[in-house]
Structure formats: structure tokens, C-alpha cells
Backbone of each chain as ProteinMPNN parsed JSONL, in Angstrom:
{"seq_chain_A": "MIKRAHFLALGLLAAAVLSASTAHASGSAGRGMELSKPCQACHGADGNGVGDPQYPIIAGQYADYLAHSLKGYRSGERVNVIMQGFASTLSDQDIADLSAYFASQKSKLGDLSKR", "coords_chain_A": {"N_chain_A": [[114.153, 54.856, 114.255], [115.226, 57.328, 115.034], [115.971, 58.119, 112.535], [113.505, 58.247, 111.287], [112.336, 60.346, 112.634], [113.994, 62.394, 111.849], [113.425, 62.48, 109.142], [110.784, 63.217, 109.218], [111.03, 65.718, 110.356], [112.451, 67.017, 108.386], [110.575, 66.962, 106.368], [108.568, 68.55, 107.443], [109.913, 70.927, 107.598], [110.405, 71.459, 104.905], [107.792, 71.791, 104.051], [107.099, 74.027, 105.479], [108.842, 75.941, 104.43], [107.974, 75.991, 101.794], [105.311, 76.917, 102.1], [105.784, 79.35, 103.229], [107.128, 80.669, 101.18], [105.175, 80.764, 99.215], [103.201, 82.239, 100.461], [104.434, 84.641, 100.546], [104.711, 85.309, 97.892], [102.238, 85.098, 96.553], [99.368, 86.817, 95.608], [95.968, 87.703, 95.368], [94.722, 89.062, 92.56], [92.103, 89.53, 91.903], [90.723, 89.687, 94.36], [92.139, 91.818, 95.316], [91.258, 93.861, 93.645], [88.67, 94.196, 94.592], [89.233, 95.198, 97.105], [90.277, 97.614, 96.498], [88.817, 99.967, 96.35], [88.981, 102.237, 98.224], [91.413, 103.293, 97.39], [91.029, 104.475, 95.016], [90.219, 107.194, 94.73], [92.474, 108.814, 94.747], [94.438, 107.36, 93.335], [93.19, 106.467, 91.08], [90.987, 104.213, 89.236], [92.376, 102.061, 88.129], [94.889, 102.457, 89.014], [96.327, 104.234, 87.561], [96.178, 106.829, 88.23], [94.616, 110.109, 88.772], [95.156, 112.276, 87.33], [96.457, 114.074, 88.921], [99.61, 115.12, 89.658], [100.883, 114.774, 92.101], [100.345, 112.37, 93.225], [101.546, 109.059, 93.063], [101.827, 106.983, 90.108], [100.622, 103.792, 90.295], [99.869, 101.621, 88.902], [101.054, 98.859, 87.101], [103.398, 98.829, 88.48], [106.042, 97.097, 90.207], [104.901, 94.298, 92.032], [106.043, 93.43, 94.449], [107.435, 95.658, 95.275], [105.351, 97.473, 95.671], [104.086, 96.185, 97.802], [106.112, 96.334, 99.698], [106.154, 99.109, 100.061], [103.554, 99.594, 101.1], [103.702, 98.147, 103.476], [105.65, 99.617, 104.738], [104.308, 102.046, 105.138], [102.346, 101.109, 106.829], [103.766, 100.327, 109.104], [104.776, 102.708, 109.822], [107.264, 103.457, 109.139], [107.609, 104.585, 106.686], [106.58, 107.771, 105.931], [103.483, 109.194, 105.588], [100.57, 110.879, 105.902], [98.02, 110.319, 104.819], [98.351, 107.817, 103.53], [99.194, 106.266, 105.641], [96.943, 106.083, 107.249], [95.238, 104.502, 105.651], [96.797, 102.177, 105.226], [97.173, 101.136, 107.748], [94.992, 99.612, 108.303], [95.245, 97.296, 106.923], [95.776, 93.788, 106.352], [98.49, 91.371, 106.0], [97.756, 89.716, 103.894], [95.835, 91.287, 102.593], [97.498, 93.313, 101.664], [99.16, 91.883, 99.924], [97.257, 91.131, 98.042], [96.216, 93.592, 97.064], [98.565, 94.641, 95.999], [99.09, 92.773, 94.003], [96.916, 93.229, 92.343], [97.206, 95.992, 91.431], [99.726, 95.852, 90.272], [99.215, 94.27, 88.112], [97.915, 95.85, 86.317], [97.846, 97.801, 83.289], [100.281, 100.295, 82.411], [102.235, 103.323, 81.869], [104.568, 103.111, 83.165], [107.999, 102.232, 83.487], [111.25, 100.631, 83.239], [114.392, 102.39, 83.374], [115.903, 101.65, 81.239], [114.247, 101.572, 79.118], [113.889, 104.088, 78.32]], "CA_chain_A": [[113.346, 55.822, 115.016], [115.84, 58.649, 114.865], [115.904, 58.425, 111.109], [112.134, 58.618, 110.935], [112.11, 61.682, 113.186], [114.704, 63.329, 110.976], [112.684, 62.551, 107.898], [109.576, 63.991, 109.525], [111.449, 67.1, 110.575], [112.786, 67.557, 107.068], [109.317, 67.152, 105.645], [107.899, 69.721, 108.019], [110.708, 72.094, 107.212], [110.157, 71.695, 103.486], [106.429, 72.305, 103.945], [107.103, 75.388, 106.029], [109.526, 76.805, 103.471], [107.088, 76.14, 100.643], [104.152, 77.762, 102.388], [106.281, 80.704, 103.461], [107.457, 81.318, 99.921], [103.964, 81.067, 98.46], [102.497, 83.328, 101.147], [105.143, 85.854, 100.192], [104.597, 85.645, 96.483], [100.928, 85.082, 95.932], [98.294, 87.712, 95.969], [94.85, 87.544, 94.456], [94.405, 90.34, 91.911], [90.654, 89.692, 91.96], [90.356, 90.205, 95.684], [92.757, 93.131, 95.394], [90.379, 94.824, 92.984], [87.558, 94.463, 95.521], [89.737, 96.0, 98.229], [90.956, 98.826, 96.004], [87.898, 101.127, 96.297], [89.481, 103.444, 98.898], [92.616, 103.793, 96.716], [90.703, 105.021, 93.694], [90.049, 108.649, 94.713], [93.764, 109.435, 94.414], [95.26, 106.577, 92.401], [92.408, 106.047, 89.917], [90.415, 102.869, 89.342], [93.346, 101.029, 87.763], [96.218, 102.81, 89.521], [96.993, 105.194, 86.676], [96.032, 108.186, 88.751], [93.449, 110.91, 88.406], [95.672, 113.481, 86.7], [97.158, 114.917, 89.887], [100.972, 114.563, 89.651], [101.473, 114.527, 93.429], [100.128, 110.963, 93.581], [102.279, 108.196, 92.122], [101.193, 105.931, 89.313], [100.964, 102.5, 90.906], [99.571, 100.59, 87.909], [102.23, 98.362, 86.409], [104.584, 98.846, 89.349], [106.343, 95.759, 90.724], [104.041, 93.949, 93.172], [106.788, 93.352, 95.72], [107.755, 97.03, 95.69], [104.108, 98.035, 96.223], [103.885, 95.568, 99.119], [107.13, 96.931, 100.564], [105.703, 100.464, 100.369], [102.376, 99.528, 101.989], [104.163, 97.708, 104.805], [106.355, 100.774, 105.305], [103.295, 102.984, 105.625], [101.639, 100.466, 107.949], [104.623, 100.335, 110.303], [105.133, 104.089, 110.127], [108.633, 103.718, 108.69], [107.438, 105.553, 105.6], [105.657, 108.75, 106.509], [102.496, 109.929, 104.8], [99.383, 110.83, 106.757], [96.899, 109.656, 104.128], [98.648, 106.403, 103.313], [99.292, 105.581, 106.94], [95.568, 105.808, 107.665], [94.709, 103.354, 104.903], [97.619, 100.971, 105.371], [97.088, 100.586, 109.109], [93.858, 98.686, 108.392], [95.465, 96.167, 106.01], [96.523, 92.592, 106.759], [99.508, 90.976, 105.02], [97.068, 89.176, 102.725], [95.263, 92.447, 101.894], [98.605, 93.993, 100.983], [99.559, 91.029, 98.795], [96.192, 91.162, 97.031], [96.208, 94.929, 96.459], [99.784, 94.768, 95.199], [98.908, 91.934, 92.805], [95.946, 93.902, 91.457], [97.747, 97.183, 90.756], [100.866, 95.436, 89.444], [98.726, 93.611, 86.897], [97.288, 96.827, 85.431], [98.738, 98.411, 82.294], [100.635, 101.697, 82.635], [103.415, 103.768, 81.124], [105.766, 102.952, 84.002], [108.973, 101.3, 82.952], [112.609, 100.795, 83.728], [115.083, 103.444, 82.645], [116.479, 101.113, 80.003], [113.246, 101.77, 78.057], [113.73, 105.533, 78.128]], "C_chain_A": [[113.889, 57.244, 114.839], [115.738, 59.094, 113.412], [114.518, 58.938, 110.716], [111.836, 60.051, 111.427], [112.776, 62.746, 112.313], [113.923, 63.577, 109.697], [111.455, 63.447, 108.073], [109.933, 65.479, 109.662], [111.766, 67.782, 109.245], [111.537, 67.878, 106.272], [108.605, 68.404, 106.133], [108.591, 71.003, 107.592], [110.422, 72.473, 105.76], [108.773, 72.312, 103.299], [106.368, 73.76, 104.409], [107.724, 76.365, 105.042], [108.624, 77.075, 102.275], [105.951, 77.098, 100.932], [104.588, 79.202, 102.637], [106.539, 81.412, 102.136], [106.191, 81.63, 99.129], [103.196, 82.204, 99.117], [103.125, 84.665, 100.768], [104.798, 86.287, 98.771], [103.164, 85.868, 96.024], [100.007, 86.144, 96.489], [97.198, 87.508, 94.953], [94.471, 88.898, 93.879], [92.901, 90.604, 91.98], [90.197, 90.262, 93.29], [90.95, 91.601, 95.877], [91.887, 94.204, 94.764], [89.217, 95.197, 93.903], [88.002, 95.386, 96.659], [90.172, 97.4, 97.804], [90.082, 100.076, 95.987], [88.462, 102.372, 97.004], [90.692, 104.072, 98.196], [92.259, 104.684, 95.532], [90.617, 106.537, 93.631], [91.338, 109.355, 94.322], [94.502, 108.695, 93.307], [94.502, 106.143, 91.149], [91.982, 104.595, 90.038], [91.455, 101.783, 89.073], [94.767, 101.375, 88.227], [96.983, 103.767, 88.643], [96.745, 106.638, 87.067], [94.778, 108.887, 88.271], [93.914, 112.242, 87.811], [96.369, 114.433, 87.653], [98.566, 114.351, 90.085], [101.602, 114.363, 91.029], [101.313, 113.065, 93.848], [100.838, 110.052, 92.591], [101.359, 107.29, 91.302], [101.598, 104.61, 89.955], [100.602, 101.331, 89.986], [100.87, 100.154, 87.256], [103.517, 98.454, 87.215], [104.838, 97.406, 89.829], [105.509, 95.481, 91.984], [104.822, 93.948, 94.483], [107.235, 94.732, 96.202], [106.514, 97.698, 96.292], [103.865, 97.491, 97.631], [104.873, 96.151, 100.142], [106.695, 98.334, 101.003], [104.545, 100.445, 101.366], [102.776, 99.102, 103.399], [104.921, 98.829, 105.512], [105.39, 101.802, 105.869], [102.615, 102.406, 106.867], [102.459, 100.537, 109.233], [104.989, 101.761, 110.726], [106.547, 104.434, 109.703], [108.624, 104.708, 107.533], [106.303, 106.489, 106.001], [104.771, 109.401, 105.454], [101.165, 109.759, 105.516], [98.246, 110.042, 106.103], [97.156, 108.16, 104.017], [98.722, 105.619, 104.618], [97.906, 105.177, 107.435], [95.003, 104.589, 106.973], [95.474, 102.079, 105.242], [97.479, 100.327, 106.748], [95.951, 99.582, 109.248], [94.112, 97.393, 107.621], [96.226, 95.012, 106.653], [97.596, 92.308, 105.705], [98.852, 90.476, 103.732], [96.435, 90.307, 101.907], [96.339, 93.139, 101.066], [99.061, 93.194, 99.765], [98.527, 91.115, 97.672], [96.146, 92.513, 96.308], [97.414, 95.109, 95.536], [99.662, 93.975, 93.909], [97.971, 92.616, 91.818], [96.592, 95.064, 90.696], [98.931, 96.82, 89.859], [100.401, 94.85, 88.115], [98.08, 94.585, 85.912], [98.305, 97.46, 84.481], [99.05, 99.858, 82.67], [101.847, 102.046, 81.795], [104.68, 103.65, 81.96], [106.72, 101.958, 83.361], [110.324, 101.494, 83.611], [113.32, 101.826, 82.847], [115.714, 102.949, 81.35], [115.529, 101.339, 78.822], [113.13, 103.242, 77.688], [114.761, 106.069, 77.143]], "O_chain_A": [[113.164, 58.195, 114.549], [115.464, 60.254, 113.103], [114.365, 59.891, 109.951], [111.187, 60.843, 110.744], [112.229, 63.821, 112.068], [113.778, 64.709, 109.234], [111.133, 64.289, 107.234], [109.236, 66.359, 109.157], [111.412, 68.937, 109.008], [111.444, 68.905, 105.6], [108.109, 69.207, 105.344], [107.958, 72.01, 107.273], [110.224, 73.642, 105.432], [108.594, 73.232, 102.5], [105.685, 74.597, 103.819], [107.216, 77.467, 104.834], [108.512, 78.205, 101.799], [105.652, 77.982, 100.13], [103.874, 80.149, 102.308], [106.219, 82.59, 101.975], [106.131, 82.65, 98.443], [102.607, 83.039, 98.43], [102.443, 85.685, 100.681], [104.619, 87.472, 98.491], [102.908, 86.739, 95.193], [99.896, 86.327, 97.701], [97.469, 87.175, 93.8], [93.97, 89.772, 94.587], [92.47, 91.751, 92.098], [89.393, 91.193, 93.345], [90.345, 92.458, 96.52], [91.787, 95.318, 95.279], [88.827, 96.361, 93.986], [87.242, 96.241, 97.114], [90.407, 98.267, 98.646], [90.57, 101.151, 95.639], [88.423, 103.461, 96.432], [90.968, 105.256, 98.388], [93.049, 105.523, 95.098], [90.911, 107.122, 92.588], [91.303, 110.381, 93.642], [95.12, 109.317, 92.443], [95.083, 105.526, 90.256], [92.535, 103.838, 90.835], [91.431, 100.722, 89.696], [95.726, 100.684, 87.884], [98.139, 104.088, 88.918], [97.068, 107.559, 86.316], [93.993, 108.353, 87.487], [93.161, 113.215, 87.789], [96.827, 115.496, 87.235], [98.724, 113.249, 90.61], [102.716, 113.849, 91.133], [102.043, 112.575, 94.71], [100.734, 110.265, 91.383], [100.28, 106.895, 91.742], [102.786, 104.342, 90.136], [100.978, 100.19, 90.252], [101.698, 100.992, 86.898], [104.6, 98.187, 86.696], [103.914, 96.592, 89.844], [105.423, 96.318, 92.881], [104.321, 94.41, 95.508], [107.394, 94.95, 97.403], [106.609, 98.402, 97.297], [103.488, 98.234, 98.537], [104.516, 96.423, 101.288], [106.847, 98.702, 102.168], [104.55, 101.183, 102.351], [102.261, 99.624, 104.387], [104.842, 98.971, 106.733], [105.619, 102.361, 106.942], [102.345, 103.123, 107.831], [101.919, 100.776, 110.313], [105.452, 101.989, 111.844], [106.992, 105.568, 109.881], [109.508, 105.556, 107.414], [105.212, 106.049, 106.362], [105.257, 110.072, 104.544], [100.691, 108.64, 105.713], [97.599, 109.212, 106.741], [96.303, 107.341, 104.359], [98.351, 104.446, 104.673], [97.714, 104.084, 107.967], [94.37, 103.742, 107.603], [94.878, 101.036, 105.509], [97.647, 99.116, 106.894], [95.933, 98.79, 110.19], [93.283, 96.484, 107.659], [97.187, 95.217, 107.396], [97.609, 92.932, 104.644], [99.317, 90.767, 102.629], [96.488, 90.291, 100.678], [96.114, 93.503, 99.912], [99.316, 93.762, 98.702], [98.883, 91.165, 96.494], [96.048, 92.562, 95.082], [97.298, 95.655, 94.439], [100.077, 94.437, 92.846], [98.199, 92.585, 90.609], [96.533, 95.116, 89.468], [99.114, 97.421, 88.801], [101.112, 94.927, 87.113], [97.733, 94.197, 84.797], [99.474, 97.63, 84.827], [98.187, 100.567, 83.187], [102.414, 101.198, 81.106], [105.756, 104.047, 81.511], [106.297, 100.967, 82.766], [110.518, 102.395, 84.427], [112.899, 102.095, 81.722], [116.024, 103.745, 80.463], [115.952, 101.303, 77.666], [112.335, 103.595, 76.817], [114.779, 107.267, 76.858]]}, "seq_chain_B": "MRSITLATLLVLASAVPAVASAQATGDAAAGKLKAYTCTGCHGITGYRNVYPHYHVPRISGQNYQYLVTALNAYKTGQRKHPTMAAQAQSLTEQDIADIASYLAAPTSP", "coords_chain_B": {"N_chain_B": [[96.16, 157.975, 91.881], [95.817, 156.454, 89.603], [98.469, 155.835, 89.221], [99.002, 154.213, 91.363], [97.522, 151.971, 90.749], [98.894, 151.179, 88.502], [101.356, 150.592, 89.633], [100.639, 148.468, 91.263], [99.895, 146.64, 89.335], [102.332, 146.234, 88.096], [103.808, 145.034, 90.127], [102.32, 142.723, 90.455], [102.662, 141.616, 87.921], [105.355, 141.008, 87.945], [105.379, 139.122, 89.886], [103.969, 136.996, 88.871], [105.508, 135.55, 86.811], [107.466, 134.537, 88.546], [106.072, 132.796, 90.221], [105.163, 131.07, 88.279], [107.566, 129.964, 87.299], [108.463, 128.682, 89.547], [106.651, 126.674, 89.758], [106.966, 125.409, 87.427], [108.254, 122.618, 85.59], [111.473, 121.011, 85.715], [114.473, 121.015, 83.704], [114.392, 118.798, 81.256], [116.322, 117.799, 79.488], [118.753, 118.398, 80.722], [118.265, 116.891, 82.937], [118.421, 114.32, 81.951], [121.159, 113.831, 81.674], [121.914, 114.077, 84.34], [120.616, 111.947, 85.429], [122.01, 109.732, 84.907], [123.382, 108.129, 86.79], [121.262, 106.893, 88.056], [120.506, 104.853, 86.398], [122.004, 102.685, 87.033], [120.703, 101.084, 88.879], [117.912, 101.458, 88.436], [117.718, 101.093, 85.79], [117.897, 98.548, 85.037], [116.114, 95.92, 84.049], [114.06, 94.134, 86.198], [115.803, 94.262, 88.31], [116.811, 93.829, 91.7], [116.42, 95.033, 95.046], [118.666, 94.263, 97.64], [118.408, 93.697, 100.477], [115.696, 94.699, 102.469], [114.309, 92.161, 100.278], [113.219, 93.088, 97.267], [111.792, 94.226, 94.14], [113.486, 96.885, 92.559], [111.88, 99.949, 92.136], [109.886, 100.801, 89.205], [110.54, 103.723, 87.572], [110.468, 105.25, 85.339], [108.369, 107.347, 83.569], [106.86, 108.01, 85.723], [104.94, 110.239, 87.851], [105.693, 113.74, 87.907], [105.547, 115.481, 90.261], [105.344, 113.676, 92.354], [107.796, 112.341, 92.135], [109.575, 114.392, 92.782], [108.809, 114.856, 95.437], [109.457, 112.342, 96.538], [112.27, 112.181, 96.145], [113.103, 114.363, 97.668], [112.251, 113.497, 100.169], [113.942, 111.344, 100.608], [116.298, 112.768, 100.677], [116.074, 114.377, 102.975], [115.957, 112.432, 104.834], [113.583, 111.535, 105.746], [112.364, 109.54, 104.315], [113.596, 106.32, 104.224], [116.403, 104.886, 102.896], [119.463, 103.588, 102.33], [121.1, 103.797, 99.913], [119.551, 105.453, 98.258], [119.344, 107.68, 99.878], [121.984, 108.617, 99.972], [122.361, 109.236, 97.279], [120.355, 111.203, 96.878], [121.114, 113.187, 98.628], [123.217, 114.314, 97.34], [122.114, 115.891, 95.474], [120.92, 119.007, 94.185], [118.128, 121.319, 94.575], [117.463, 122.099, 92.019], [118.652, 120.056, 90.505], [117.023, 117.907, 91.276], [114.549, 118.737, 90.274], [115.158, 118.741, 87.545], [115.836, 116.039, 87.039], [113.429, 114.78, 87.752], [111.783, 115.877, 85.821], [112.842, 114.793, 83.505], [112.364, 112.03, 83.953], [109.583, 111.996, 84.102], [108.742, 112.846, 81.674], [107.035, 112.184, 78.574], [107.784, 109.15, 76.854], [109.61, 108.756, 73.821], [108.1, 107.259, 70.978]], "CA_chain_B": [[95.308, 156.777, 91.921], [96.168, 155.613, 88.466], [99.846, 155.349, 89.385], [98.957, 153.099, 92.321], [97.044, 150.809, 89.993], [99.982, 150.755, 87.636], [102.365, 149.967, 90.487], [100.095, 147.166, 91.672], [99.977, 145.765, 88.17], [103.734, 145.889, 87.875], [104.19, 144.068, 91.166], [101.637, 141.474, 90.097], [103.271, 141.067, 86.709], [106.663, 140.429, 88.266], [105.165, 137.958, 90.742], [103.418, 135.878, 88.09], [106.542, 134.65, 86.276], [108.17, 133.865, 89.633], [105.235, 131.663, 90.612], [105.12, 130.119, 87.167], [108.818, 129.22, 87.179], [108.574, 127.81, 90.708], [105.805, 125.498, 89.521], [107.359, 124.756, 86.188], [109.101, 121.467, 85.772], [112.87, 121.315, 85.422], [114.986, 120.863, 82.352], [114.473, 117.346, 81.026], [117.581, 117.467, 78.806], [119.77, 118.395, 81.782], [117.914, 115.764, 83.806], [118.884, 113.071, 81.34], [122.569, 113.664, 82.051], [122.004, 113.905, 85.796], [119.974, 110.689, 85.81], [122.847, 108.608, 84.466], [123.653, 107.249, 87.934], [120.029, 106.157, 88.4], [120.339, 103.674, 85.544], [122.728, 101.57, 87.642], [119.7, 100.201, 89.507], [116.573, 101.606, 87.86], [117.769, 100.845, 84.356], [118.07, 97.114, 84.788], [114.813, 95.28, 84.208], [114.026, 93.041, 87.156], [116.827, 94.424, 89.348], [116.218, 93.755, 93.038], [117.078, 95.49, 96.252], [119.151, 93.033, 98.266], [117.693, 93.444, 101.731], [114.812, 93.572, 102.158], [114.369, 91.726, 98.899], [112.081, 93.472, 96.413], [112.224, 94.873, 92.906], [113.692, 98.334, 92.508], [110.677, 100.395, 91.426], [109.899, 101.406, 87.871], [110.374, 105.162, 87.771], [110.282, 105.929, 84.062], [106.948, 107.621, 83.324], [106.2, 108.36, 86.987], [104.501, 111.638, 87.911], [106.73, 114.698, 88.283], [105.494, 115.992, 91.63], [105.639, 112.548, 93.246], [109.239, 112.091, 92.083], [110.219, 115.465, 93.551], [108.528, 114.562, 96.849], [110.2, 111.144, 96.943], [113.699, 112.498, 96.229], [113.303, 115.24, 98.826], [112.058, 112.699, 101.385], [115.205, 110.612, 100.797], [117.332, 113.753, 100.984], [115.939, 114.821, 104.368], [115.994, 111.271, 105.715], [112.228, 111.131, 106.134], [112.224, 108.234, 103.693], [114.877, 105.689, 104.534], [117.047, 103.876, 102.051], [120.843, 104.082, 102.335], [121.592, 104.214, 98.597], [118.781, 106.605, 97.784], [119.685, 108.837, 100.718], [123.275, 109.111, 99.514], [122.16, 109.869, 95.966], [119.522, 112.406, 96.977], [121.866, 114.226, 99.35], [124.154, 114.955, 96.413], [121.339, 116.649, 94.484], [120.334, 120.301, 94.529], [116.709, 121.429, 94.226], [117.396, 122.149, 90.555], [118.943, 118.699, 90.017], [115.833, 117.083, 91.515], [113.535, 119.166, 89.301], [115.586, 118.306, 86.211], [115.726, 114.573, 86.962], [112.005, 114.436, 87.762], [111.231, 116.248, 84.505], [113.302, 113.775, 82.544], [111.683, 110.754, 84.2], [108.135, 112.116, 83.911], [108.439, 113.201, 80.278], [106.584, 111.043, 77.765], [108.873, 108.524, 76.095], [109.382, 108.785, 72.376], [107.646, 105.933, 70.556]], "C_chain_B": [[95.691, 155.811, 90.807], [97.574, 155.024, 88.626], [99.899, 154.192, 90.383], [98.525, 151.823, 91.606], [98.167, 150.244, 89.125], [101.059, 150.027, 88.444], [101.916, 148.575, 90.919], [100.237, 146.156, 90.538], [101.407, 145.299, 87.927], [104.211, 144.839, 88.871], [103.596, 142.705, 90.838], [102.328, 140.795, 88.925], [104.615, 140.418, 87.021], [106.499, 139.178, 89.124], [104.717, 136.742, 89.935], [104.496, 134.971, 87.499], [107.291, 133.891, 87.375], [107.402, 132.636, 90.082], [105.271, 130.598, 89.531], [106.404, 129.309, 87.111], [109.011, 128.285, 88.381], [107.768, 126.526, 90.492], [106.266, 124.705, 88.308], [108.263, 123.571, 86.498], [110.528, 121.858, 85.39], [113.202, 121.104, 83.962], [115.246, 119.375, 82.089], [115.791, 116.935, 80.373], [118.727, 117.412, 79.818], [119.541, 117.201, 82.705], [118.408, 114.437, 83.269], [120.329, 112.786, 81.724], [122.711, 113.364, 83.539], [121.45, 112.567, 86.252], [120.814, 109.468, 85.429], [123.089, 107.612, 85.589], [122.451, 106.369, 88.263], [119.919, 104.848, 87.626], [121.055, 102.453, 86.117], [121.797, 100.581, 88.327], [118.364, 100.249, 88.762], [116.55, 101.335, 86.356], [117.923, 99.381, 84.01], [116.749, 96.424, 85.082], [114.91, 94.116, 85.184], [115.051, 93.147, 88.275], [116.182, 94.479, 90.734], [117.091, 94.4, 94.093], [117.487, 94.236, 97.03], [118.425, 92.734, 99.572], [116.991, 94.696, 102.209], [114.711, 93.346, 100.646], [113.102, 92.128, 98.135], [112.623, 94.169, 95.174], [112.416, 96.381, 93.108], [112.565, 98.917, 91.644], [110.926, 100.936, 90.022], [109.633, 102.895, 88.051], [110.227, 105.927, 86.463], [108.788, 106.102, 83.813], [106.176, 107.987, 84.581], [105.868, 109.856, 87.004], [105.575, 112.55, 88.508], [106.71, 115.046, 89.775], [105.803, 114.885, 92.645], [107.145, 112.274, 93.297], [110.003, 113.133, 92.901], [110.037, 115.209, 95.05], [109.373, 113.396, 97.341], [111.683, 111.461, 97.119], [113.994, 113.403, 97.422], [113.155, 114.476, 100.14], [113.301, 111.849, 101.677], [116.297, 111.568, 101.263], [117.286, 114.173, 102.461], [116.018, 113.654, 105.352], [114.619, 110.832, 106.192], [111.918, 109.757, 105.545], [113.581, 107.56, 103.741], [115.291, 104.639, 103.517], [118.48, 104.355, 101.854], [121.332, 104.577, 100.975], [120.869, 105.467, 98.116], [119.084, 107.862, 98.612], [120.984, 109.464, 100.231], [123.138, 109.832, 98.177], [121.453, 111.212, 96.12], [120.264, 113.539, 97.673], [122.842, 114.957, 98.436], [123.434, 115.867, 95.426], [120.857, 117.991, 95.028], [118.843, 120.253, 94.163], [116.536, 121.416, 92.704], [117.666, 120.772, 89.954], [117.702, 117.82, 90.125], [114.74, 117.438, 90.511], [113.879, 118.661, 87.903], [115.404, 116.792, 86.038], [114.256, 114.154, 86.909], [111.356, 114.774, 86.431], [111.602, 115.217, 83.451], [112.52, 112.473, 82.709], [110.195, 110.816, 83.869], [107.761, 112.398, 82.461], [107.964, 111.97, 79.512], [107.761, 110.455, 76.991], [108.568, 108.613, 74.606], [109.055, 107.377, 71.897], [108.725, 105.161, 69.807]], "O_chain_B": [[95.862, 154.606, 90.99], [97.841, 153.889, 88.23], [100.738, 153.299, 90.263], [99.082, 150.747, 91.824], [98.366, 149.033, 89.024], [101.597, 149.004, 88.02], [102.704, 147.629, 90.937], [100.631, 145.006, 90.734], [101.658, 144.14, 87.599], [104.913, 143.891, 88.518], [104.266, 141.676, 90.928], [102.551, 139.585, 88.923], [104.971, 139.399, 86.429], [107.348, 138.287, 89.107], [105.045, 135.604, 90.272], [104.424, 133.752, 87.659], [107.703, 132.749, 87.175], [107.98, 131.571, 90.297], [105.39, 129.404, 89.805], [106.357, 128.097, 86.9], [109.638, 127.232, 88.26], [108.136, 125.45, 90.964], [105.999, 123.51, 88.178], [108.94, 123.53, 87.525], [110.751, 122.918, 84.806], [112.322, 121.026, 83.105], [116.184, 118.783, 82.623], [116.321, 115.861, 80.658], [119.561, 116.508, 79.782], [120.488, 116.583, 83.191], [118.769, 113.539, 84.03], [120.685, 111.655, 82.056], [123.509, 112.521, 83.947], [121.776, 112.099, 87.343], [120.389, 108.326, 85.603], [123.015, 106.401, 85.38], [122.611, 105.229, 88.698], [119.336, 103.873, 88.099], [120.755, 101.32, 85.74], [122.067, 99.38, 88.354], [117.759, 99.212, 88.491], [115.49, 101.348, 85.73], [118.062, 99.014, 82.843], [116.319, 96.354, 86.233], [115.739, 93.222, 85.017], [115.167, 92.239, 89.098], [115.135, 95.101, 90.915], [118.319, 94.328, 94.049], [116.739, 93.26, 97.073], [117.888, 91.641, 99.751], [117.662, 95.719, 102.349], [114.998, 94.24, 99.85], [112.036, 91.553, 98.351], [113.759, 94.642, 95.157], [111.602, 97.047, 93.748], [112.323, 98.432, 90.539], [112.0, 101.445, 89.7], [108.612, 103.282, 88.62], [109.901, 107.114, 86.47], [108.031, 105.132, 83.839], [104.974, 108.245, 84.52], [106.454, 110.636, 86.253], [106.262, 112.195, 89.466], [107.723, 114.922, 90.464], [106.445, 115.131, 93.666], [107.699, 112.009, 94.363], [110.95, 112.806, 93.616], [110.982, 115.329, 95.83], [109.939, 113.451, 98.432], [112.29, 111.066, 98.114], [115.005, 113.236, 98.104], [113.85, 114.771, 101.113], [113.672, 111.655, 102.834], [117.112, 111.232, 102.122], [118.323, 114.308, 103.111], [116.132, 113.863, 106.559], [114.497, 109.873, 106.954], [111.291, 108.919, 106.193], [114.592, 108.144, 103.35], [114.606, 103.637, 103.316], [118.698, 105.417, 101.27], [121.915, 105.657, 100.886], [121.489, 106.414, 97.633], [119.077, 108.975, 98.085], [121.082, 110.683, 100.093], [123.718, 110.898, 97.969], [121.888, 112.224, 95.571], [120.068, 114.71, 97.348], [123.246, 116.084, 98.723], [124.08, 116.543, 94.625], [120.441, 118.095, 96.182], [118.363, 119.305, 93.542], [115.603, 120.814, 92.172], [116.993, 120.363, 89.008], [117.365, 117.084, 89.197], [114.084, 116.554, 89.961], [113.003, 118.209, 87.166], [114.885, 116.33, 85.022], [113.88, 113.285, 86.124], [110.48, 114.047, 85.961], [110.782, 114.826, 82.62], [112.068, 111.884, 81.727], [109.609, 109.833, 83.417], [106.611, 112.215, 82.061], [108.425, 110.856, 79.76], [108.633, 111.189, 76.527], [107.411, 108.552, 74.191], [109.661, 106.408, 72.354], [108.495, 104.027, 69.387]]}, "name": "protein", "num_of_chains": 2, "seq": "MIKRAHFLALGLLAAAVLSASTAHASGSAGRGMELSKPCQACHGADGNGVGDPQYPIIAGQYADYLAHSLKGYRSGERVNVIMQGFASTLSDQDIADLSAYFASQKSKLGDLSKRMRSITLATLLVLASAVPAVASAQATGDAAAGKLKAYTCTGCHGITGYRNVYPHYHVPRISGQNYQYLVTALNAYKTGQRKHPTMAAQAQSLTEQDIADIASYLAAPTSP"}
């Protein structure tokens, strides 16, 4: 009886860990593209910008860094009036999807080892 | 009357280069040397921030003005990251302009 309960608990724990890790990692680039319309005026359709150097290139950036940034804007930890307005409307899933979309786009961004 | 026009022109002429140099980007060659420390994290493909856990962003090829804004935000503490704050606090306005110019410059093929 005790053994069975332990086994069950372990199973639940394993399931929880698995779902937590997938929720963290997975974003739908397709849904992200649909959500990305408001981003386009400043960041361009694919995240490569609109030629204004004040806005960062977000195409080809790491998805988890983009998600970290959006969550920072959403919580107010990172301060930017425009971004705060947009990010405050986003769910965790929206953020994962948007990050997956822009990360999957081609850009000239790279690590310094490539420079 | 004519001398006033000439004086106005002279004042304008001296103001134009000042504005131009304020907007101009920094010295990319100097920036390359100053950016050496950055490679410790930003030069390692796939390098991750420890906590919270995420990839250190790709900054090569990023836009100049955004880089200047980001470094200044770390410097003033508006943007929070212990390592970046320490780095940015050691930089002058010229250092930031030079580093941003180096990072934003097109890479040679």
C-alpha cells in the first residue's frame, strides 16, 4: 500500500516535471506569427526592424532571452513605456509563441565569436 | 545687415558639426579593443545566464542606438543585471559609443 502510494507519487512528480519543462520550452512559431502584428510597426514583419536603429533586431535572437525580456517588461522590472503596454496583455503562452516565432527568423545577429 | 547674416551663418556652421558628431557613431576600431571583456559571455555560442536561466543574447549585428540605450540603462541601474551593471558602470559615454559601433558594424564576409 505504502509502496503503491510512493510509486504513484513518483509518477505524478515525473509527469509534473515533464509538463513543466515542456511548458517552459515549447512555443508555437505559427501562433506567434499570428500574434506578432502589433510588433511589426517597430520590429518589422520578421523582427529585422524597419531601419530605425533605436529598436532592437529581435529576429534570430535566442527564444529564451526574448521570453525573459517580455516577462521583464510585463512585470515592470524592465522599463519601456511602449513595450510595457504590449507585454502587459500577454500570457505566458503568448510570450512563448512570440519568442519562438521571432527566434526562428533569419537575421544578422550572432555571437561575438562570429565577429 | 549683411554682417548679421554672416554671423548667423557662422554660428550655424559651427553648430552643424557639433550636432553631426553627437549623432555620429563611435570608433569601431577602438570599440573592438574595449569589447574584449564582452566576449567572455557574449562570445560563447549557447552560453547561458545562470539564474534566471536563459541564453545570453546575441549582440553582434544589433542596432547601434539600441545598444547605446541598453548599456546606459544598465549603467544607471534602470535595467537590472549584476554583471552588466558592473561592466556598464566602468564605461564612459565614448566607450559605449565605440563598443556599440563595433557591435553594429557589418561583419566582414
